[in-house]
C-alpha positions as CSV (number, residue, x, y, z in Angstrom):
1,M,118.5,-142.2,-95.4
2,A,120.2,-145.4,-96.6
3,I,120.8,-146.0,-100.3
4,D,119.4,-149.3,-101.7
5,E,122.2,-152.0,-101.8
6,R,121.2,-152.9,-105.4
7,L,121.8,-149.3,-106.5
8,M,125.1,-149.2,-104.7
9,D,126.2,-152.3,-106.6
10,I,125.9,-150.5,-109.9
11,L,126.8,-146.9,-109.1
12,V,130.3,-145.7,-110.2
13,C,131.9,-142.3,-110.5
14,P,130.9,-140.8,-113.8
15,S,134.3,-139.1,-114.1
16,C,136.8,-142.0,-113.5
17,H,134.4,-145.0,-113.2
18,G,135.8,-145.8,-109.7
19,R,133.8,-147.3,-106.8
20,V,131.7,-144.8,-104.8
21,E,130.9,-145.0,-101.1
22,H,127.9,-143.5,-99.4
23,K,128.7,-141.2,-96.5
24,E,125.2,-141.0,-94.9
25,R,126.0,-138.5,-92.2
26,R,127.4,-136.0,-94.8
27,N,124.8,-136.8,-97.5
28,L,127.5,-137.5,-100.0
29,M,128.7,-140.2,-102.4
30,V,132.5,-140.2,-102.4
31,C,134.6,-141.7,-105.1
32,A,137.4,-143.9,-103.6
33,S,139.6,-143.4,-106.7
34,C,139.5,-139.7,-107.6
35,G,137.9,-138.2,-104.5
36,L,135.0,-136.4,-106.2
37,R,132.1,-135.9,-103.8
38,Y,128.6,-136.1,-105.2
39,P,125.6,-134.8,-103.2
40,V,122.6,-136.9,-102.1
41,R,119.4,-134.9,-102.2
42,D,116.2,-136.4,-100.8
43,G,117.8,-139.8,-100.8
44,I,118.8,-139.6,-104.4
45,P,122.5,-139.5,-105.5
46,V,123.1,-136.7,-107.9
47,M,125.9,-138.4,-110.0
48,L,126.7,-135.4,-112.3
49,V,130.3,-134.2,-112.6
50,E,129.0,-130.7,-112.7
51,E,127.5,-131.1,-109.2
52,A,130.5,-132.7,-107.7
53,T,133.1,-131.1,-105.4
54,Q,136.7,-132.1,-105.1
55,G,137.8,-134.0,-102.0
56,R,140.8,-136.1,-101.0
57,P,140.9,-139.7,-102.3
58,S,140.2,-142.2,-99.5
């Protein structure tokens, strides 16, 4: 499920305030700066640091 473009324009990583990218196939929001990966559940990004997993920066 695609995330609304207006929402994508305002979403930032709550940890480092970096830009996030939606990885639709993996149901993730990935921070381009610090690499934290936030889950997307039922089409809603869960932008909580406590819910994030660590990934590689892109």
